[in-house]
C-alpha positions in Angstrom: 139.7 96.5 -35.7 141.4 99.2 -37.8 139.5 102.0 -39.4 140.5 100.6 -42.8 139.1 97.2 -41.9 135.9 98.9 -40.7 135.6 100.9 -43.9 136.0 97.7 -46.0 133.4 95.9 -43.9 131.0 98.8 -44.1 131.5 98.9 -47.9 130.9 95.2 -48.2 127.7 95.4 -46.1 126.5 98.3 -48.2 127.0 96.4 -51.4 125.2 93.3 -50.0 122.3 95.5 -48.8 122.1 97.2 -52.2 122.2 93.8 -54.0 119.5 92.5 -51.7 117.3 95.5 -52.2 117.7 95.3 -56.0 116.8 91.6 -55.9 113.7 92.1 -53.7 112.7 95.1 -55.8 113.0 92.9 -58.9 110.8 90.2 -57.2 108.2 92.7 -56.2 108.0 94.0 -59.8 107.5 90.4 -61.1 104.8 89.8 -58.5 103.1 93.1 -59.3 103.4 92.3 -63.0 101.6 89.0 -62.5 98.9 90.6 -60.4 98.5 93.5 -62.9 97.8 91.1 -65.8 
């Protein structure tokens, strides 16, 4: 595996993680919103 390929893989994993965190964060906010009301 070249360093370039590793960098691309790390970047992709980072984006997937960021998207997952954003989605779970959004879900948590919706759940909290329901509980709050």
